[in-house]
C-alpha positions as a LaTeX table, in Angstrom:
\begin{tabular}{lrrr}
\hline
Residue & $x$ (\AA) & $y$ (\AA) & $z$ (\AA) \\
\hline
Unk1 & $-19.96$ & $-25.48$ & 12.12 \\
Unk2 & $-17.77$ & $-22.69$ & 11.50 \\
Unk3 & $-15.89$ & $-21.51$ & 14.77 \\
Unk4 & $-18.31$ & $-19.47$ & 16.87 \\
Unk5 & $-16.15$ & $-16.69$ & 17.21 \\
Unk6 & $-16.42$ & $-15.99$ & 13.41 \\
Unk7 & $-19.97$ & $-14.91$ & 14.12 \\
Unk8 & $-19.32$ & $-12.68$ & 16.99 \\
Unk9 & $-15.73$ & $-11.02$ & 16.70 \\
Unk10 & $-14.80$ & $-7.62$ & 15.18 \\
Unk11 & $-11.70$ & $-8.89$ & 13.52 \\
Unk12 & $-13.76$ & $-11.76$ & 11.95 \\
Unk13 & $-16.40$ & $-9.11$ & 10.60 \\
Unk14 & $-13.42$ & $-7.15$ & 9.15 \\
Unk15 & $-12.26$ & $-10.29$ & 7.33 \\
Unk16 & $-15.75$ & $-11.05$ & 6.02 \\
Unk17 & $-15.69$ & $-7.60$ & 4.64 \\
Unk18 & $-12.23$ & $-7.58$ & 2.97 \\
Unk19 & $-12.30$ & $-11.24$ & 1.80 \\
Unk20 & $-15.78$ & $-11.82$ & 1.05 \\
Unk21 & $-18.02$ & $-8.86$ & 0.44 \\
Unk22 & $-15.45$ & $-6.89$ & $-1.45$ \\
Unk23 & $-14.34$ & $-9.67$ & $-3.60$ \\
Unk24 & $-17.79$ & $-10.62$ & $-4.83$ \\
Unk25 & $-20.51$ & $-9.23$ & $-6.99$ \\
Unk26 & $-22.69$ & $-6.88$ & $-4.97$ \\
Unk27 & $-26.17$ & $-5.65$ & $-6.12$ \\
Unk28 & $-26.56$ & $-1.88$ & $-5.76$ \\
Unk29 & $-29.94$ & $-1.30$ & $-7.68$ \\
Unk30 & $-31.86$ & $-1.33$ & $-10.94$ \\
Unk31 & $-30.83$ & 0.57 & $-14.16$ \\
Unk32 & $-34.14$ & 2.33 & $-14.20$ \\
Unk33 & $-33.27$ & 3.87 & $-10.80$ \\
Unk34 & $-30.57$ & 5.95 & $-12.71$ \\
Unk35 & $-32.03$ & 6.49 & $-16.13$ \\
Unk36 & $-30.49$ & 9.85 & $-17.06$ \\
Unk37 & $-26.79$ & 11.24 & $-17.49$ \\
Unk38 & $-25.63$ & 12.13 & $-13.93$ \\
Unk39 & $-27.91$ & 9.98 & $-12.04$ \\
Unk40 & $-26.22$ & 7.79 & $-9.47$ \\
Unk41 & $-26.55$ & 5.04 & $-6.96$ \\
Unk42 & $-24.42$ & 5.41 & $-3.73$ \\
Unk43 & $-24.15$ & 2.44 & $-1.27$ \\
Unk44 & $-21.66$ & 0.93 & 1.10 \\
Unk45 & $-20.28$ & $-2.33$ & $-0.03$ \\
Unk46 & $-18.38$ & $-4.35$ & 2.62 \\
Unk47 & $-18.08$ & $-1.12$ & 4.55 \\
Unk48 & $-16.56$ & 0.72 & 1.47 \\
Unk49 & $-18.59$ & 3.83 & 0.07 \\
Unk50 & $-19.15$ & 3.44 & $-3.60$ \\
Unk51 & $-21.17$ & 5.18 & $-6.30$ \\
Unk52 & $-22.54$ & 4.12 & $-9.63$ \\
Unk53 & $-23.24$ & 6.89 & $-12.06$ \\
Unk54 & $-24.80$ & 7.13 & $-15.63$ \\
Unk55 & $-22.36$ & 8.99 & $-17.89$ \\
Unk56 & $-22.97$ & 11.29 & $-20.80$ \\
Unk57 & $-22.92$ & 8.29 & $-23.19$ \\
Unk58 & $-25.61$ & 6.44 & $-21.25$ \\
Unk59 & $-23.16$ & 3.85 & $-19.73$ \\
Unk60 & $-22.81$ & 2.92 & $-16.14$ \\
Unk61 & $-19.42$ & 3.64 & $-14.40$ \\
Unk62 & $-18.35$ & 2.85 & $-10.82$ \\
Unk63 & $-16.01$ & 4.56 & $-8.45$ \\
Unk64 & $-15.25$ & 4.57 & $-4.77$ \\
Unk65 & $-17.12$ & 7.53 & $-3.37$ \\
Unk66 & $-13.97$ & 9.05 & $-2.24$ \\
Unk67 & $-12.30$ & 12.18 & $-3.14$ \\
Unk68 & $-8.57$ & 11.76 & $-3.80$ \\
Unk69 & $-7.82$ & 15.17 & $-1.86$ \\
Unk70 & $-8.64$ & 14.44 & 1.71 \\
Unk71 & $-11.41$ & 11.55 & 1.39 \\
Unk72 & $-14.36$ & 13.57 & 1.33 \\
Unk73 & $-17.60$ & 12.04 & 0.03 \\
Unk74 & $-18.61$ & 12.97 & $-3.64$ \\
Unk75 & $-22.22$ & 12.43 & $-3.06$ \\
Unk76 & $-24.69$ & 11.42 & $-0.36$ \\
Unk77 & $-25.66$ & 7.77 & 0.06 \\
Unk78 & $-28.71$ & 6.80 & $-1.91$ \\
Unk79 & $-29.71$ & 7.89 & $-5.33$ \\
Unk80 & $-29.90$ & 11.22 & $-6.98$ \\
Unk81 & $-28.26$ & 13.38 & $-9.65$ \\
Unk82 & $-24.84$ & 14.95 & $-9.82$ \\
Unk83 & $-25.44$ & 16.91 & $-12.85$ \\
Unk84 & $-22.33$ & 16.93 & $-15.32$ \\
Unk85 & $-19.62$ & 16.40 & $-12.79$ \\
Unk86 & $-18.91$ & 14.99 & $-9.12$ \\
Unk87 & $-18.20$ & 17.88 & $-6.84$ \\
Unk88 & $-16.54$ & 16.86 & $-3.52$ \\
Unk89 & $-18.83$ & 17.87 & $-0.63$ \\
Unk90 & $-15.87$ & 18.77 & 1.41 \\
Unk91 & $-13.43$ & 21.15 & $-0.65$ \\
Unk92 & $-15.19$ & 21.22 & $-3.88$ \\
Unk93 & $-12.68$ & 19.33 & $-6.28$ \\
Unk94 & $-14.66$ & 18.47 & $-9.45$ \\
Unk95 & $-14.44$ & 15.07 & $-11.27$ \\
Unk96 & $-15.74$ & 14.22 & $-14.75$ \\
Unk97 & $-18.26$ & 11.42 & $-14.89$ \\
Unk98 & $-15.53$ & 9.13 & $-16.26$ \\
Unk99 & $-13.62$ & 9.66 & $-12.97$ \\
Unk100 & $-10.95$ & 12.24 & $-14.29$ \\
Unk101 & $-10.16$ & 15.09 & $-12.06$ \\
Unk102 & $-11.38$ & 18.47 & $-13.83$ \\
Unk103 & $-10.37$ & 21.03 & $-11.26$ \\
Unk104 & $-8.81$ & 21.02 & $-7.82$ \\
Unk105 & $-10.03$ & 24.23 & $-6.16$ \\
Unk106 & $-7.44$ & 27.04 & $-5.70$ \\
Unk107 & $-4.63$ & 24.64 & $-6.20$ \\
Unk108 & $-3.41$ & 26.72 & $-9.08$ \\
Unk109 & $-0.05$ & 25.68 & $-10.52$ \\
Unk110 & 1.04 & 23.92 & $-7.35$ \\
Unk111 & 4.70 & 22.46 & $-7.92$ \\
Unk112 & 4.53 & 18.70 & $-8.77$ \\
Unk113 & 0.83 & 18.47 & $-8.95$ \\
Unk114 & $-0.40$ & 16.47 & $-11.80$ \\
Unk115 & $-4.16$ & 16.25 & $-11.97$ \\
Unk116 & $-4.12$ & 13.26 & $-14.22$ \\
Unk117 & $-2.67$ & 11.29 & $-11.31$ \\
Unk118 & $-5.62$ & 12.12 & $-9.00$ \\
Unk119 & $-8.63$ & 10.48 & $-10.84$ \\
Unk120 & $-11.30$ & 8.56 & $-8.80$ \\
Unk121 & $-10.54$ & 4.95 & $-7.80$ \\
Unk122 & $-12.71$ & 2.79 & $-10.03$ \\
Unk123 & $-14.59$ & $-0.37$ & $-9.37$ \\
Unk124 & $-16.21$ & $-3.03$ & $-11.76$ \\
Unk125 & $-19.86$ & $-2.38$ & $-12.72$ \\
Unk126 & $-22.08$ & $-4.80$ & $-14.68$ \\
Unk127 & $-25.72$ & $-5.42$ & $-15.16$ \\
Unk128 & $-27.92$ & $-8.50$ & $-15.52$ \\
Unk129 & $-31.41$ & $-8.35$ & $-16.61$ \\
Unk130 & $-31.45$ & $-4.71$ & $-15.41$ \\
Unk131 & $-30.05$ & $-5.44$ & $-11.89$ \\
Unk132 & $-26.89$ & $-3.46$ & $-11.43$ \\
Unk133 & $-23.98$ & $-5.11$ & $-9.62$ \\
Unk134 & $-20.53$ & $-3.74$ & $-8.57$ \\
Unk135 & $-17.18$ & $-5.55$ & $-7.62$ \\
Unk136 & $-14.48$ & $-3.83$ & $-5.85$ \\
Unk137 & $-12.03$ & $-6.59$ & $-6.94$ \\
Unk138 & $-10.68$ & $-5.17$ & $-10.20$ \\
Unk139 & $-9.43$ & $-8.77$ & $-11.14$ \\
Unk140 & $-12.80$ & $-10.35$ & $-10.44$ \\
Unk141 & $-14.28$ & $-12.58$ & $-13.18$ \\
Unk142 & $-17.42$ & $-11.35$ & $-15.24$ \\
Unk143 & $-20.75$ & $-10.98$ & $-13.70$ \\
Unk144 & $-22.17$ & $-13.46$ & $-16.31$ \\
Unk145 & $-19.88$ & $-16.09$ & $-14.90$ \\
Unk146 & $-21.16$ & $-15.78$ & $-11.40$ \\
Unk147 & $-24.85$ & $-15.79$ & $-12.63$ \\
Unk148 & $-24.42$ & $-18.53$ & $-15.18$ \\
Unk149 & $-26.67$ & $-20.99$ & $-13.39$ \\
Unk150 & $-29.50$ & $-18.24$ & $-13.75$ \\
Unk151 & $-29.26$ & $-18.09$ & $-17.57$ \\
Unk152 & $-32.16$ & $-20.38$ & $-18.07$ \\
Unk153 & $-34.37$ & $-18.90$ & $-15.40$ \\
Unk154 & $-37.46$ & $-16.96$ & $-16.41$ \\
Unk155 & $-36.87$ & $-13.32$ & $-17.21$ \\
Unk156 & $-37.62$ & $-10.82$ & $-14.60$ \\
Unk157 & $-40.78$ & $-8.98$ & $-15.41$ \\
Unk158 & $-40.22$ & $-5.24$ & $-16.40$ \\
Unk159 & $-42.02$ & $-4.01$ & $-13.39$ \\
Unk160 & $-40.96$ & $-0.51$ & $-11.67$ \\
Unk161 & $-39.60$ & $-0.39$ & $-8.04$ \\
Unk162 & $-42.65$ & 0.24 & $-6.00$ \\
Unk163 & $-41.16$ & 0.13 & $-2.50$ \\
Unk164 & $-37.96$ & $-0.29$ & $-0.65$ \\
Unk165 & $-37.97$ & $-1.32$ & 2.89 \\
Unk166 & $-35.17$ & $-2.03$ & 5.47 \\
Unk167 & $-35.14$ & $-4.28$ & 8.54 \\
Unk168 & $-32.41$ & $-4.27$ & 11.43 \\
Unk169 & $-31.61$ & $-7.51$ & 12.95 \\
Unk170 & $-29.27$ & $-8.16$ & 15.93 \\
Unk171 & $-27.47$ & $-10.83$ & 14.46 \\
Unk172 & $-24.26$ & $-11.55$ & 12.48 \\
Unk173 & $-24.99$ & $-11.59$ & 8.54 \\
Unk174 & $-23.88$ & $-15.30$ & 8.29 \\
Unk175 & $-26.46$ & $-16.22$ & 11.14 \\
Unk176 & $-29.23$ & $-14.80$ & 8.84 \\
Unk177 & $-27.74$ & $-16.13$ & 5.66 \\
Unk178 & $-27.59$ & $-19.68$ & 6.95 \\
Unk179 & $-31.18$ & $-19.45$ & 8.09 \\
Unk180 & $-32.33$ & $-18.22$ & 4.65 \\
Unk181 & $-30.41$ & $-21.36$ & 2.88 \\
Unk182 & $-32.43$ & $-24.14$ & 4.47 \\
Unk183 & $-36.20$ & $-24.94$ & 4.72 \\
Unk184 & $-35.60$ & $-27.18$ & 7.62 \\
Unk185 & $-37.02$ & $-24.53$ & 9.95 \\
Unk186 & $-40.30$ & $-23.82$ & 8.17 \\
Unk187 & $-42.62$ & $-26.13$ & 10.01 \\
Unk188 & $-41.46$ & $-24.64$ & 13.35 \\
Unk189 & $-40.73$ & $-20.89$ & 12.63 \\
Unk190 & $-43.22$ & $-20.39$ & 9.63 \\
Unk191 & $-46.00$ & $-23.12$ & 10.17 \\
Unk192 & $-48.36$ & $-20.80$ & 8.09 \\
Unk193 & $-46.00$ & $-21.09$ & 5.10 \\
Unk194 & $-47.83$ & $-24.28$ & 4.22 \\
Unk195 & $-50.89$ & $-22.23$ & 3.24 \\
Unk196 & $-48.65$ & $-20.41$ & 0.50 \\
Unk197 & $-46.58$ & $-23.42$ & $-0.84$ \\
Unk198 & $-46.22$ & $-27.20$ & $-0.29$ \\
Unk199 & $-43.56$ & $-27.04$ & 2.46 \\
Unk200 & $-43.29$ & $-30.99$ & 2.36 \\
Unk201 & $-42.05$ & $-30.83$ & $-1.33$ \\
Unk202 & $-39.50$ & $-27.84$ & $-0.54$ \\
Unk203 & $-36.07$ & $-28.37$ & $-2.35$ \\
Unk204 & $-32.71$ & $-26.77$ & $-2.16$ \\
Unk205 & $-30.35$ & $-27.15$ & $-4.92$ \\
Unk206 & $-26.77$ & $-25.84$ & $-5.59$ \\
Unk207 & $-25.61$ & $-24.86$ & $-8.89$ \\
Unk208 & $-22.26$ & $-23.01$ & $-9.12$ \\
Unk209 & $-22.52$ & $-19.92$ & $-6.87$ \\
Unk210 & $-26.45$ & $-20.08$ & $-6.80$ \\
Unk211 & $-28.58$ & $-21.85$ & $-4.56$ \\
Unk212 & $-32.04$ & $-22.54$ & $-5.63$ \\
Unk213 & $-35.03$ & $-22.96$ & $-3.29$ \\
Unk214 & $-38.31$ & $-24.17$ & $-4.85$ \\
Unk215 & $-41.70$ & $-25.47$ & $-3.59$ \\
Unk216 & $-45.05$ & $-26.00$ & $-5.44$ \\
Unk217 & $-47.19$ & $-23.05$ & $-4.61$ \\
Unk218 & $-50.87$ & $-23.30$ & $-3.50$ \\
Unk219 & $-53.57$ & $-21.98$ & $-5.68$ \\
Unk220 & $-54.09$ & $-18.75$ & $-3.63$ \\
Unk221 & $-50.23$ & $-18.18$ & $-3.04$ \\
Unk222 & $-48.67$ & $-14.75$ & $-3.58$ \\
Unk223 & $-45.51$ & $-16.72$ & $-4.28$ \\
Unk224 & $-44.33$ & $-18.09$ & $-7.66$ \\
Unk225 & $-42.74$ & $-20.90$ & $-5.80$ \\
Unk226 & $-39.01$ & $-20.24$ & $-6.80$ \\
Unk227 & $-36.23$ & $-18.43$ & $-4.89$ \\
Unk228 & $-32.47$ & $-18.05$ & $-5.98$ \\
Unk229 & $-29.74$ & $-17.06$ & $-3.60$ \\
Unk230 & $-26.55$ & $-15.64$ & $-4.94$ \\
Unk231 & $-23.27$ & $-15.87$ & $-3.14$ \\
Unk232 & $-22.71$ & $-14.37$ & $-0.84$ \\
Unk233 & $-25.46$ & $-12.34$ & 0.31 \\
Unk234 & $-28.29$ & $-11.75$ & $-2.08$ \\
Unk235 & $-31.63$ & $-13.30$ & $-2.91$ \\
Unk236 & $-34.35$ & $-13.05$ & $-5.74$ \\
Unk237 & $-37.75$ & $-13.83$ & $-4.32$ \\
Unk238 & $-40.30$ & $-14.28$ & $-7.03$ \\
Unk239 & $-44.18$ & $-13.55$ & $-6.69$ \\
Unk240 & $-46.86$ & $-14.23$ & $-9.26$ \\
Unk241 & $-46.79$ & $-10.55$ & $-10.37$ \\
Unk242 & $-43.34$ & $-9.23$ & $-9.44$ \\
Unk243 & $-40.32$ & $-9.96$ & $-7.64$ \\
Unk244 & $-38.08$ & $-8.80$ & $-4.45$ \\
Unk245 & $-34.56$ & $-8.54$ & $-4.27$ \\
Unk246 & $-33.39$ & $-9.22$ & $-0.74$ \\
Unk247 & $-29.83$ & $-7.77$ & 0.17 \\
Unk248 & $-28.23$ & $-9.19$ & 3.45 \\
Unk249 & $-26.10$ & $-6.27$ & 4.30 \\
Unk250 & $-23.53$ & $-6.78$ & 7.12 \\
Unk251 & $-23.45$ & $-3.52$ & 9.31 \\
Unk252 & $-21.51$ & $-5.00$ & 12.28 \\
Unk253 & $-20.15$ & $-8.14$ & 13.98 \\
Unk254 & $-23.77$ & $-8.84$ & 15.36 \\
Unk255 & $-25.75$ & $-6.47$ & 13.30 \\
Unk256 & $-27.42$ & $-7.23$ & 9.83 \\
Unk257 & $-29.76$ & $-4.93$ & 7.71 \\
Unk258 & $-31.92$ & $-6.48$ & 5.20 \\
Unk259 & $-32.64$ & $-4.28$ & 2.36 \\
Unk260 & $-35.82$ & $-5.27$ & 0.38 \\
Unk261 & $-36.43$ & $-3.92$ & $-3.04$ \\
Unk262 & $-39.92$ & $-4.62$ & $-4.41$ \\
Unk263 & $-40.50$ & $-4.64$ & $-8.27$ \\
Unk264 & $-44.24$ & $-5.35$ & $-8.87$ \\
Unk265 & $-47.04$ & $-4.73$ & $-11.17$ \\
Unk266 & $-48.58$ & $-1.45$ & $-9.59$ \\
Unk267 & $-52.09$ & $-2.39$ & $-10.98$ \\
Unk268 & $-52.22$ & $-5.45$ & $-8.75$ \\
Unk269 & $-52.67$ & $-3.42$ & $-5.60$ \\
Unk270 & $-54.68$ & $-6.17$ & $-3.90$ \\
Unk271 & $-51.82$ & $-8.81$ & $-4.40$ \\
Unk272 & $-49.13$ & $-6.15$ & $-3.49$ \\
Unk273 & $-50.77$ & $-5.56$ & 0.01 \\
Unk274 & $-51.00$ & $-9.41$ & 0.43 \\
Unk275 & $-47.31$ & $-9.48$ & $-0.54$ \\
Unk276 & $-46.14$ & $-6.95$ & 1.89 \\
Unk277 & $-48.12$ & $-8.72$ & 4.80 \\
Unk278 & $-46.47$ & $-12.12$ & 3.89 \\
Unk279 & $-43.20$ & $-10.70$ & 3.71 \\
Unk280 & $-43.45$ & $-8.69$ & 7.07 \\
Unk281 & $-44.68$ & $-11.55$ & 8.80 \\
Unk282 & $-41.90$ & $-14.04$ & 7.62 \\
Unk283 & $-39.38$ & $-11.46$ & 8.24 \\
Unk284 & $-40.54$ & $-10.85$ & 11.79 \\
Unk285 & $-40.38$ & $-14.56$ & 12.45 \\
Unk286 & $-36.82$ & $-14.81$ & 11.10 \\
Unk287 & $-35.67$ & $-11.96$ & 13.10 \\
Unk288 & $-36.82$ & $-13.47$ & 16.26 \\
Unk289 & $-35.34$ & $-16.80$ & 15.54 \\
Unk290 & $-31.90$ & $-15.38$ & 14.25 \\
Unk291 & $-31.56$ & $-12.94$ & 17.05 \\
Unk292 & $-32.15$ & $-15.97$ & 19.68 \\
Unk293 & $-29.32$ & $-17.82$ & 17.78 \\
Unk294 & $-26.93$ & $-14.96$ & 17.84 \\
Unk295 & $-27.55$ & $-14.52$ & 21.65 \\
Unk296 & $-26.75$ & $-18.17$ & 22.24 \\
Unk297 & $-23.67$ & $-17.95$ & 19.99 \\
Unk298 & $-22.48$ & $-14.95$ & 21.97 \\
Unk299 & $-22.74$ & $-16.77$ & 25.37 \\
Unk300 & $-19.95$ & $-19.14$ & 24.71 \\
Unk301 & $-21.95$ & $-22.16$ & 25.51 \\
Unk302 & $-22.42$ & $-23.43$ & 22.25 \\
Unk303 & $-19.48$ & $-25.12$ & 20.51 \\
Unk304 & $-20.82$ & $-26.22$ & 16.97 \\
Unk305 & $-23.16$ & $-28.88$ & 15.97 \\
Unk306 & $-23.94$ & $-31.14$ & 13.05 \\
Unk307 & $-25.94$ & $-30.35$ & 9.75 \\
Unk308 & $-28.63$ & $-32.46$ & 8.19 \\
Unk309 & $-27.57$ & $-34.03$ & 4.70 \\
Unk310 & $-31.27$ & $-33.74$ & 3.79 \\
Unk311 & $-31.98$ & $-30.17$ & 4.61 \\
Unk312 & $-28.92$ & $-28.12$ & 5.22 \\
Unk313 & $-26.46$ & $-29.03$ & 2.34 \\
Unk314 & $-26.75$ & $-25.28$ & 1.24 \\
Unk315 & $-25.70$ & $-24.25$ & 4.74 \\
Unk316 & $-22.65$ & $-26.73$ & 4.54 \\
Unk317 & $-21.60$ & $-25.09$ & 1.12 \\
Unk318 & $-21.90$ & $-21.48$ & 2.50 \\
Unk319 & $-19.82$ & $-22.43$ & 5.50 \\
Unk320 & $-17.08$ & $-24.16$ & 3.54 \\
Unk321 & $-16.68$ & $-21.02$ & 1.39 \\
Unk322 & $-16.66$ & $-18.69$ & 4.51 \\
Unk323 & $-14.03$ & $-21.11$ & 6.22 \\
Unk324 & $-11.93$ & $-20.87$ & 2.90 \\
Unk325 & $-12.02$ & $-17.03$ & 3.05 \\
Unk326 & $-11.04$ & $-17.01$ & 6.73 \\
Unk327 & $-8.16$ & $-19.46$ & 6.11 \\
Unk328 & $-9.54$ & $-22.26$ & 8.07 \\
Unk329 & $-6.87$ & $-24.97$ & 8.14 \\
Unk330 & $-7.88$ & $-28.44$ & 6.52 \\
Unk331 & $-11.34$ & $-29.64$ & 5.71 \\
Unk332 & $-14.07$ & $-28.70$ & 8.02 \\
Unk333 & $-16.64$ & $-31.28$ & 9.12 \\
Unk334 & $-20.02$ & $-29.78$ & 8.44 \\
Unk335 & $-22.50$ & $-32.51$ & 7.74 \\
Unk336 & $-23.70$ & $-35.32$ & 9.79 \\
Unk337 & $-23.37$ & $-38.82$ & 8.52 \\
Unk338 & $-26.43$ & $-40.11$ & 6.90 \\
\hline
\end{tabular}
């Protein structure tokens, strides 16, 4: 296992943000959430405020949500419309939707001031099947490269976003991710899960930067039986008549927010209610066990264990990537001998 302090300390959390979350493709929403020029989506990515906007030509552009004057916010977090320009909420500097500074309020002809040098800081924006991702690393490879293993996956249905929910967990984001990446805990933590899928046939497969989970669904299951997790903190959970995007948002060294985006056929209200019930139940169970794990990590008693080669190879892969980001020296022993 990784050093326990990497799940608890403030400096480790800062490293997660700068070396993992800000250097990877991060989901911010769906194209349908910003359909018109001036519509925007604003989020925090690895602690950095960002905004994605639909420009006058219908393209998506992304920037740090930071005015070049004195770091004011251009827009409030969430989604909305800024019209034809960004206007800083602090001192009113105006920026075109392509990031150029249009006017600096009351600056006049200040000596040495060149507006061309004060455009917004850009970020990378790309879409995949309507899902919008950003990357703060301007040298990052294309989104298609990261999502290549999903190329053969079934297309996501063109259903609207019917609900968004958030759940707060008192645990490090890596604690929750590791829980998501294995089905080993299902019989103990989610025993009723076997009513929806055949737990004994649960499979985890790693392909590139994607980890696939699958299990045959039961006849009455609301699940479609396939889930995909994308490095480092996103999951696509499929249902019979829709899907849910699950973003595992790191908010503190021992705090995580789960952001759920439900895209579903609004005509299937009966199944929608069943899906919410199952989702809420599973989340509550995972919340309890992850918070108990985090408490035990925090005590300093646990020094690291071994991982099952049958069930936890996804966890081992994730821990190896995190260790690399933290500059862990030498190979990390992650998996118990079979």
